[in-house]
Backbone bond lengths (Angstrom), bond angles and torsions (degrees), N, CA, C in turn:
res aa  C-N    CA-C-N  psi(-1)  N-CA   C-N-CA  omega(-1)  CA-C   N-CA-C  phi
1 M - - - 1.495 - - 1.434 117.18 -
2 R 1.388 122.30 136.60 1.365 122.94 178.96 1.575 110.60 -100.73
3 Y 1.244 114.09 135.38 1.416 122.73 177.16 1.497 118.13 -121.34
4 F 1.281 120.76 151.40 1.567 127.45 176.94 1.540 102.61 -111.03
5 L 1.334 106.50 136.66 1.547 120.15 167.08 1.520 105.88 -105.73
6 E 1.355 108.58 129.28 1.596 112.97 172.19 1.496 106.82 -108.68
7 L 1.236 116.30 124.57 1.520 120.08 -172.73 1.449 115.71 -147.71
8 S 1.270 116.01 169.60 1.572 122.10 178.45 1.494 106.48 -139.08
9 Y 1.307 117.78 156.96 1.492 123.80 178.09 1.466 113.87 -152.50
10 N 1.307 117.19 154.99 1.441 124.67 166.46 1.422 106.20 -92.42
11 G 1.283 118.05 118.36 1.598 121.55 -176.14 1.429 118.32 -85.45
12 M 1.334 114.45 11.17 1.558 117.48 -170.90 1.510 113.78 -68.87
13 N 1.375 113.95 -30.68 1.437 119.46 -177.98 1.511 117.73 -98.94
14 Y 1.381 113.24 9.45 1.471 121.88 -171.88 1.531 114.52 -122.90
15 H 1.268 123.61 149.02 1.292 131.49 -179.63 1.580 110.08 -93.97
16 G 1.248 109.05 43.81 1.479 117.15 176.08 1.524 105.83 97.50
17 W 1.409 110.60 179.72 1.468 126.78 175.29 1.475 111.63 -64.46
18 Q 1.241 114.61 -57.08 1.505 125.28 -162.29 1.528 110.12 -77.39
19 N 1.387 115.88 140.24 1.444 121.54 173.11 1.514 115.97 -46.05
20 Q 1.321 116.05 133.97 1.383 120.09 177.83 1.531 109.87 -122.35
21 P 1.391 122.67 151.45 1.430 121.74 -172.84 1.520 109.84 -70.25
22 N 1.351 119.01 -36.14 1.469 124.42 -171.53 1.566 115.00 -124.18
23 A 1.273 116.64 21.04 1.489 120.63 -171.17 1.566 104.10 -148.81
24 I 1.361 105.22 152.93 1.489 113.03 178.47 1.599 109.80 -84.21
25 S 1.506 116.02 139.47 1.411 119.40 -178.25 1.423 107.22 -133.83
26 V 1.377 120.52 160.04 1.403 124.81 175.23 1.495 114.16 -59.99
27 Q 1.402 119.66 -41.80 1.306 125.32 179.65 1.572 108.74 -53.68
28 E 1.454 113.72 -50.17 1.389 116.40 -175.42 1.581 112.21 -59.34
29 V 1.201 120.32 -48.51 1.619 121.95 -173.05 1.511 104.29 -59.44
30 I 1.312 113.12 -43.79 1.581 109.62 -172.57 1.368 111.02 -69.35
31 E 1.538 119.66 -39.82 1.447 119.90 177.85 1.576 115.00 -62.08
32 K 1.248 117.21 -39.57 1.462 127.58 171.38 1.536 112.40 -49.23
33 A 1.374 110.56 -53.32 1.509 118.46 -179.15 1.518 115.75 -69.73
34 L 1.322 108.63 -38.03 1.532 110.93 178.79 1.531 115.27 -73.16
35 S 1.471 112.91 -32.48 1.423 112.93 178.78 1.526 113.39 -75.55
36 T 1.388 113.99 -24.22 1.419 115.25 174.39 1.521 114.93 -67.21
37 L 1.398 111.64 -40.78 1.439 120.84 -176.19 1.624 113.81 -71.58
38 L 1.384 115.01 -33.45 1.475 122.23 -175.32 1.478 105.57 -92.47
39 G 1.372 121.68 -8.99 1.494 122.11 -175.95 1.518 118.36 62.91
40 Q 1.331 115.21 22.83 1.431 119.38 171.42 1.584 108.94 -151.10
41 E 1.306 114.99 159.46 1.364 120.87 178.23 1.492 109.44 -63.33
42 T 1.471 120.60 120.49 1.392 126.68 -177.29 1.494 114.30 -130.13
43 A 1.367 115.46 114.17 1.507 122.15 -179.20 1.451 104.48 -88.58
44 I 1.346 113.10 154.46 1.449 121.53 173.59 1.487 110.28 -127.04
45 V 1.328 121.83 148.97 1.386 125.54 -178.16 1.608 109.72 -121.42
46 G 1.228 118.52 113.47 1.383 121.66 -176.29 1.524 121.15 -82.14
47 A 1.348 118.11 152.09 1.465 122.20 -175.84 1.541 109.81 -60.72
48 G 1.459 118.46 -22.57 1.405 118.98 178.04 1.460 106.43 -169.93
49 R 1.376 112.59 -162.21 1.459 116.28 -175.99 1.575 108.04 -129.65
50 T 1.245 123.47 117.22 1.505 125.26 172.56 1.513 106.53 -90.03
51 D 1.241 117.32 143.21 1.391 126.38 170.53 1.610 116.65 -71.82
52 A 1.233 116.71 161.65 1.438 119.68 -179.74 1.523 108.20 -52.30
53 G 1.384 114.54 134.65 1.427 122.09 175.09 1.521 114.68 87.04
54 V 1.396 114.34 -14.08 1.556 113.76 -178.48 1.408 111.43 -82.20
55 H 1.323 118.19 142.81 1.464 123.90 178.02 1.540 115.61 -92.76
56 A 1.316 116.04 167.87 1.331 122.74 179.97 1.545 111.64 -136.33
57 K 1.200 128.17 110.97 1.531 131.66 176.62 1.578 103.71 -81.87
58 Q 1.335 121.22 -36.68 1.388 127.74 171.65 1.566 114.16 -136.61
59 M 1.240 113.40 118.01 1.476 121.13 169.34 1.424 112.39 -131.83
60 F 1.344 125.82 149.33 1.466 131.28 -179.94 1.580 106.22 -123.15
61 A 1.332 110.63 143.41 1.516 112.63 171.02 1.597 101.34 -146.66
62 H 1.341 112.83 155.26 1.360 119.38 177.43 1.624 113.78 -113.63
63 F 1.288 115.86 152.14 1.470 121.26 171.06 1.504 107.72 -147.56
64 N 1.452 107.36 161.61 1.504 120.03 -174.47 1.613 105.59 -111.83
65 S 1.197 116.38 136.77 1.550 120.39 175.29 1.434 117.72 -159.17
66 E 1.313 116.56 134.59 1.514 120.54 177.16 1.579 109.35 -92.01
67 V 1.258 122.41 -3.06 1.349 128.57 175.05 1.534 109.14 -67.60
68 V 1.407 113.10 134.51 1.514 119.84 177.11 1.561 104.96 -84.12
69 F 1.330 122.81 127.67 1.387 125.84 172.12 1.476 116.73 -144.58
70 N 1.346 121.01 161.63 1.447 123.24 173.21 1.523 107.24 -85.80
71 N 1.149 120.26 122.77 1.533 121.51 -179.82 1.496 113.57 -48.23
72 D 1.424 111.57 -56.97 1.472 121.06 -177.04 1.671 110.22 -54.89
73 N 1.283 109.63 -46.47 1.486 120.67 -178.24 1.429 109.52 -54.41
74 L 1.430 115.62 -56.31 1.340 121.64 -171.71 1.536 107.76 -70.29
75 C 1.316 124.38 -35.18 1.493 117.84 172.82 1.528 112.99 -59.89
76 Y 1.251 118.00 -38.20 1.489 126.51 -179.65 1.485 102.48 -60.63
77 R 1.257 120.94 -62.82 1.409 124.41 -174.00 1.591 117.89 -58.43
78 L 1.356 109.43 -32.79 1.586 116.48 174.11 1.597 108.63 -66.23
79 N 1.334 112.06 -44.73 1.413 112.85 177.37 1.464 117.83 -62.47
80 A 1.331 116.43 -30.83 1.477 120.59 176.29 1.549 114.26 -69.25
81 L 1.438 113.59 -25.63 1.384 122.89 -170.81 1.565 110.38 -94.34
82 L 1.387 111.04 -35.18 1.388 112.74 -177.14 1.509 115.01 -76.38
83 P 1.388 119.81 159.48 1.389 122.23 173.55 1.560 116.11 -58.48
84 K 1.237 115.74 162.74 1.468 120.47 -176.40 1.442 117.04 -61.91
85 D 1.401 109.08 -25.78 1.666 113.18 -174.24 1.630 108.21 -91.64
86 V 1.299 116.80 7.15 1.547 117.33 173.77 1.527 107.20 -126.15
87 A 1.263 118.89 128.47 1.519 124.16 -178.11 1.507 107.91 -133.90
88 I 1.436 109.02 131.20 1.468 117.48 173.99 1.505 107.11 -91.29
89 Q 1.443 119.36 134.57 1.404 123.96 -176.11 1.584 107.76 -103.45
90 N 1.350 117.28 -30.41 1.441 117.39 -167.76 1.460 108.78 -165.46
91 I 1.431 118.80 141.85 1.571 120.86 165.60 1.396 102.13 -126.45
92 F 1.475 113.94 138.99 1.330 119.92 173.97 1.564 113.26 -153.91
93 A 1.325 113.06 149.56 1.504 115.58 -176.48 1.446 109.07 -76.84
94 V 1.467 111.50 147.42 1.373 116.46 -179.07 1.569 108.15 -130.62
95 T 1.288 117.73 167.02 1.446 117.24 -178.47 1.660 109.12 -61.32
96 P 1.221 121.84 149.24 1.409 123.89 -170.08 1.577 114.07 -59.88
97 E 1.281 119.04 -26.55 1.476 119.76 -173.85 1.697 108.77 -94.08
98 T 1.265 111.93 -7.15 1.454 112.53 -175.81 1.615 114.41 -66.97
99 H 1.241 117.98 135.28 1.408 128.08 -176.05 1.419 114.17 -117.08
100 A 1.426 118.05 122.03 1.428 116.31 -177.04 1.400 117.38 -64.32
101 R 1.340 125.78 -19.75 1.383 125.51 175.08 1.492 115.12 -95.26
102 F 1.244 112.91 -46.61 1.553 118.20 -172.58 1.593 114.46 -78.32
103 H 1.333 112.11 -19.17 1.521 113.67 -177.22 1.647 111.67 -100.73
104 A 1.368 113.93 -3.78 1.455 117.64 173.62 1.603 108.56 -60.23
105 T 1.280 116.99 136.73 1.561 115.44 177.46 1.459 109.02 -99.86
106 S 1.365 123.57 -22.46 1.451 122.94 178.79 1.560 105.71 -159.42
107 R 1.397 105.07 154.20 1.526 115.66 172.29 1.475 108.62 -130.96
108 T 1.273 116.59 142.26 1.468 126.46 179.30 1.511 116.76 -120.92
109 Y 1.383 116.00 123.49 1.402 120.25 175.06 1.448 117.79 -110.84
110 L 1.319 116.77 151.29 1.456 117.94 171.10 1.509 109.40 -124.83
111 Y 1.298 114.70 139.94 1.446 122.73 174.82 1.469 110.11 -119.09
112 R 1.402 118.24 129.10 1.483 124.99 -172.58 1.496 108.78 -104.13
113 I 1.238 120.35 125.48 1.454 129.63 177.67 1.502 107.97 -116.05
114 A 1.243 114.59 112.81 1.492 121.67 176.47 1.626 108.54 -81.56
115 L 1.427 117.48 124.74 1.378 117.50 179.79 1.505 109.74 -103.78
116 K 1.267 124.84 1.91 1.454 129.67 165.65 1.395 111.76 -136.07
117 K 1.341 114.96 146.35 1.487 120.46 178.37 1.539 108.45 -55.60
118 N 1.304 113.61 135.47 1.495 114.47 176.02 1.659 107.96 -144.64
119 A 1.361 109.02 120.46 1.481 113.20 177.12 1.408 118.36 -63.35
120 F 1.337 122.19 -4.84 1.537 121.72 -175.66 1.497 106.57 -112.78
121 N 1.314 125.33 -12.93 1.469 119.23 -175.21 1.482 118.30 -122.86
122 F 1.479 116.09 15.90 1.390 116.02 -172.84 1.397 111.47 -73.83
123 E 1.323 121.86 -9.26 1.498 121.10 173.74 1.528 110.89 -100.58
124 R 1.382 116.57 7.43 1.488 117.21 -172.33 1.533 105.24 -128.07
125 A 1.384 119.84 -9.66 1.509 118.90 179.98 1.541 105.94 -152.93
126 Y 1.330 114.52 149.93 1.492 128.95 -179.41 1.370 112.55 -79.99
127 F 1.415 124.26 105.22 1.409 125.02 -174.97 1.602 113.74 -80.46
128 I 1.188 119.04 124.06 1.481 124.34 -178.38 1.599 106.25 -113.69
129 K 1.218 113.61 124.31 1.637 116.80 -173.04 1.484 105.94 -79.53
130 Q 1.415 119.50 -35.54 1.379 125.62 -160.57 1.529 104.20 -78.92
131 N 1.424 115.75 157.38 1.582 113.53 174.38 1.518 105.21 -79.82
132 L 1.340 114.38 146.54 1.483 121.42 -179.88 1.500 112.98 -110.83
133 D 1.292 121.50 141.13 1.486 122.26 178.56 1.538 102.54 -88.68
134 I 1.398 117.91 94.61 1.320 126.23 -170.89 1.589 109.03 -65.47
135 P 1.369 112.82 -48.11 1.527 112.97 179.41 1.415 118.56 -55.60
136 K 1.389 111.80 -37.25 1.518 113.78 179.12 1.555 106.97 -71.80
137 M 1.254 115.22 -35.58 1.598 116.55 175.58 1.476 110.46 -53.42
138 Q 1.399 114.32 -48.93 1.462 117.66 -174.83 1.518 110.36 -64.65
139 T 1.206 120.19 -38.81 1.455 128.01 -177.27 1.531 106.73 -64.27
140 A 1.318 115.04 -44.97 1.478 118.72 176.88 1.518 109.66 -65.37
141 A 1.378 119.28 -44.09 1.500 120.33 -179.51 1.567 110.31 -57.66
142 E 1.363 117.37 -46.81 1.437 120.47 178.36 1.541 117.08 -57.59
143 S 1.336 110.64 -30.01 1.488 112.74 176.53 1.504 115.78 -71.03
144 L 1.282 119.06 -13.30 1.438 128.22 170.45 1.658 110.68 -54.95
145 L 1.344 108.11 -37.47 1.556 111.82 179.82 1.390 117.08 -60.15
146 N 1.387 115.63 -18.71 1.466 119.15 -178.58 1.527 113.32 -81.74
147 Y 1.364 118.08 1.97 1.471 120.25 -169.52 1.594 110.09 -125.33
148 K 1.221 120.98 152.81 1.440 129.68 168.16 1.464 120.15 -107.08
149 D 1.464 115.06 -41.72 1.321 123.63 -177.46 1.553 113.36 -86.27
150 F 1.288 119.22 114.89 1.479 120.30 176.58 1.408 119.03 -113.85
151 Q 1.154 120.28 35.96 1.398 128.87 -171.49 1.608 106.81 -61.47
152 C 1.325 121.70 -28.41 1.400 123.03 -178.86 1.443 113.05 -74.21
153 F 1.450 118.55 -6.61 1.446 122.20 174.11 1.425 117.57 -107.09
154 S 1.409 115.12 7.96 1.371 126.41 -169.96 1.572 110.82 -100.23
155 K 1.375 117.41 140.45 1.484 118.45 168.47 1.528 108.06 -51.14
156 T 1.266 114.65 148.69 1.522 122.19 176.31 1.450 104.46 -75.61
157 N 1.401 117.06 158.56 1.364 122.14 173.08 1.591 116.41 63.43
158 T 1.255 109.23 25.41 1.589 118.69 178.31 1.472 111.41 -85.98
159 D 1.399 114.51 125.56 1.451 116.78 178.60 1.583 113.52 -81.15
160 V 1.359 112.09 87.65 1.458 118.62 179.37 1.470 111.40 -125.28
161 K 1.325 120.03 151.06 1.489 120.57 177.36 1.546 107.67 -84.81
162 T 1.282 126.03 -22.09 1.440 123.96 -177.61 1.539 103.31 -154.61
163 Y 1.387 113.91 151.06 1.425 120.64 176.34 1.552 109.78 -106.25
164 N 1.339 113.21 17.05 1.469 119.06 -177.22 1.528 111.53 -85.51
165 C 1.231 118.94 134.08 1.459 121.74 -177.48 1.598 107.13 -140.25
166 N 1.313 115.27 135.64 1.558 117.49 177.99 1.581 108.96 -93.27
167 I 1.339 113.33 96.03 1.408 111.75 176.47 1.594 111.45 -82.37
168 M 1.346 111.74 123.05 1.519 121.09 -168.69 1.602 111.05 -87.54
169 S 1.267 113.16 -37.38 1.512 119.93 -176.73 1.497 113.43 -154.66
170 V 1.384 122.03 148.52 1.382 123.27 -176.81 1.554 100.38 -158.12
171 H 1.422 113.30 134.42 1.333 121.52 177.89 1.515 119.03 -161.74
172 F 1.321 121.04 152.12 1.419 126.32 170.97 1.550 112.60 -103.78
173 E 1.282 114.22 143.48 1.498 118.81 -179.72 1.621 105.70 -138.11
174 L 1.330 114.29 135.96 1.371 115.02 172.79 1.577 109.25 -92.88
175 I 1.374 123.79 122.67 1.459 124.04 -176.49 1.681 100.70 -129.62
176 D 1.253 112.33 106.72 1.512 124.05 -175.74 1.526 104.73 54.31
177 D 1.245 119.27 -123.20 1.489 125.07 -179.12 1.409 114.07 -93.01
178 E 1.317 119.48 18.97 1.570 121.12 179.64 1.540 107.52 -121.08
179 L 1.297 108.80 145.74 1.500 118.89 171.39 1.496 112.96 -102.74
180 H 1.306 123.06 109.30 1.473 124.20 -173.38 1.487 111.71 -101.36
181 F 1.319 112.56 125.44 1.564 119.70 179.90 1.441 104.35 -108.11
182 T 1.270 120.74 124.78 1.528 132.30 -178.31 1.516 108.29 -124.74
183 I 1.382 110.80 125.81 1.489 119.73 176.93 1.579 113.03 -136.22
184 Q 1.295 113.67 135.71 1.397 121.15 -178.13 1.539 110.18 -120.53
185 A 1.287 115.12 134.43 1.475 118.76 -179.11 1.569 108.85 -156.13
186 D 1.292 116.08 163.40 1.510 116.78 178.63 1.339 117.23 -71.34
187 R 1.426 113.44 -23.58 1.549 117.53 179.04 1.570 102.25 -161.17
188 F 1.253 114.32 162.21 1.383 120.84 179.40 1.527 109.92 -138.04
189 L 1.291 119.69 149.37 1.441 124.74 178.97 1.466 110.30 -89.34
190 R 1.371 117.48 161.18 1.459 118.33 -179.98 1.507 112.20 -59.54
191 N 1.293 121.75 135.43 1.359 131.39 178.31 1.660 113.12 69.26
192 M 1.224 117.08 -1.86 1.494 125.17 -168.18 1.587 110.93 -57.44
193 V 1.214 119.58 -45.20 1.417 118.29 -176.57 1.589 110.23 -72.98
194 R 1.349 120.20 -40.24 1.421 123.61 -178.21 1.547 102.81 -67.05
195 A 1.314 122.27 -35.55 1.460 122.15 -178.35 1.502 113.33 -71.34
196 I 1.294 115.01 -37.05 1.367 127.29 177.75 1.689 109.59 -63.86
197 V 1.305 112.53 -48.01 1.484 115.51 -179.07 1.554 110.14 -68.28
198 G 1.396 116.04 -36.87 1.476 116.31 176.76 1.488 111.50 -62.84
199 T 1.202 121.31 -37.87 1.417 124.83 178.91 1.465 112.63 -68.97
200 L 1.396 117.95 -43.62 1.439 121.45 175.25 1.644 113.34 -64.39
201 V 1.360 114.07 -34.03 1.411 119.96 175.58 1.724 108.49 -63.86
202 N 1.231 112.61 -44.20 1.488 118.46 176.86 1.653 108.23 -55.81
203 I 1.265 114.68 -42.10 1.432 121.73 -178.59 1.567 111.66 -64.89
204 G 1.378 106.79 -40.79 1.500 116.10 178.43 1.498 111.31 -69.10
205 L 1.223 117.95 -31.59 1.622 121.40 177.66 1.494 110.27 -86.24
206 G 1.379 119.65 2.70 1.459 118.50 -178.85 1.643 114.99 75.25
207 K 1.173 117.04 12.18 1.519 120.64 179.20 1.464 109.68 -72.59
208 I 1.278 117.85 -35.88 1.518 123.64 -174.78 1.489 104.66 -136.95
209 S 1.281 122.60 156.98 1.425 132.39 -172.00 1.653 106.62 -100.57
210 L 1.317 112.14 167.40 1.559 118.28 177.46 1.509 106.32 -65.02
211 S 1.280 119.50 -38.25 1.487 119.48 179.59 1.425 111.90 -64.61
212 D 1.308 114.76 -31.60 1.564 119.45 -179.29 1.430 114.09 -56.70
213 L 1.349 114.21 -39.01 1.430 123.22 -177.41 1.555 109.77 -65.13
214 D 1.313 127.49 -33.88 1.353 127.33 173.37 1.577 110.96 -66.06
215 T 1.329 117.69 -39.71 1.307 129.88 173.84 1.554 111.69 -51.89
216 I 1.357 106.99 -58.14 1.560 119.99 -175.74 1.582 109.49 -58.83
217 I 1.392 119.93 -44.46 1.250 122.71 -174.68 1.605 112.50 -70.97
218 Q 1.338 110.54 -37.01 1.381 116.86 -179.82 1.608 111.18 -73.15
219 S 1.316 114.61 -27.36 1.538 114.40 176.25 1.492 118.60 -64.25
220 K 1.397 115.77 -22.80 1.617 126.51 -171.59 1.491 109.14 51.74
221 N 1.372 117.61 29.84 1.409 115.59 177.09 1.447 116.40 -115.92
222 R 1.253 118.31 114.95 1.539 126.75 -176.29 1.602 108.00 -47.22
223 Q 1.414 120.34 -36.75 1.455 115.98 -170.11 1.616 106.80 -81.36
224 E 1.288 120.78 -1.65 1.427 124.17 177.45 1.615 108.11 -84.53
225 A 1.307 114.32 -34.23 1.522 121.99 -175.97 1.447 108.45 -73.78
226 G 1.344 113.56 171.24 1.427 128.27 -179.89 1.588 111.88 -67.24
227 Y 1.323 113.98 172.05 1.435 116.11 176.05 1.578 114.11 -73.32
228 S 1.264 116.83 164.37 1.528 119.20 175.96 1.439 108.64 -88.95
229 V 1.414 113.24 115.91 1.368 117.23 173.22 1.504 117.18 -58.60
230 P 1.348 124.53 161.23 1.403 127.22 -175.24 1.557 109.16 -62.46
231 A 1.389 114.77 149.10 1.416 124.10 -176.30 1.485 114.27 -66.83
232 H 1.357 118.13 -31.05 1.394 121.61 -166.33 1.608 111.23 -72.37
233 G 1.329 122.89 -9.40 1.344 124.71 177.71 1.501 111.35 -98.51
234 L 1.285 120.13 4.72 1.437 119.59 -177.47 1.684 112.49 -109.87
235 Y 1.413 109.44 133.71 1.429 114.33 179.68 1.564 108.11 -131.96
236 L 1.367 109.97 140.44 1.448 114.47 168.55 1.402 103.51 -89.91
237 I 1.398 121.29 121.73 1.402 122.10 -175.32 1.413 115.38 -114.71
238 Q 1.352 125.42 -10.71 1.458 122.54 -179.63 1.477 109.37 -154.24
239 I 1.402 127.64 131.38 1.274 132.81 156.16 1.375 118.33 -111.51
240 S 1.406 122.63 125.67 1.424 119.88 -177.27 1.613 116.96 -103.70
241 Y 1.223 120.66 148.19 1.434 122.10 -177.85 1.544 105.35 -139.46
242 P 1.444 118.49 157.21 1.361 122.51 172.43 1.531 110.42 -60.13
243 E 1.257 118.75 143.51 1.554 119.70 -179.52 1.640 108.75 -68.68
244 S 1.266 117.06 -16.53 1.571 114.51 -178.97 1.605 110.18 -77.39
245 I 1.237 123.10 2.77 1.473 124.21 -178.62 1.642 109.75 -74.72
246 K 1.251 113.90 -22.39 1.530 113.72 -179.01 1.367 116.14 -83.04
247 N 1.418 108.96 134.10 1.521 112.39 -179.11 1.572 108.14 -104.66
248 D 1.282 110.80 111.63 1.444 118.48 -175.51 1.556 117.64 -89.25
249 N 1.427 113.75 3.12 1.375 118.85 -179.34 1.442 107.11 -75.90
């Protein structure tokens, strides 16, 4: 049987999602807990990879098991065994061929920018002291919808077959003293969201113009784009799948 885990985590204490040879990862702590409870070595496959320090409000992973268990009971026992910064929301059976990564139809990220110093969110949002031209940043963000190739926002030496991504929606929203940037796409390149936000911040600060963004994207050169904003402000907030993946048998 194949099962999906729906989970969330605070990435502050982890070197990303994926297993690392000499550093703790979210995948590792879940696999250890799941293997302990099922009584056999159990590997999980995530819907994607988040970098060190990045959070997830919604992540999915799949695993295979022949062990018979109650989904709700296993969910409860996993949460009891896992550290406090990793939480399992749901466990459900899926069709045997369903893949957490390959069958995801879209992913949505949120980046939080704090516009005022706040003693309680400095580890959850990126504080920018200077005033930002938010309407100009929104205009620049919307222009991303005109492109497919985002090599300029990708980490260099990344082993990918294509730099094309279909961005479905992008917008800024003011919530109290924070500026929230939300972007949805079918896939993302490594470091892509943080590089996009850094570039949009430079536009908001007047360091580069709206027309410069077109030049940057067309250059396909990471060095032409803006800096990567810190990881602690980035959240994977939603992953979408076809409804048909669930196995109700």
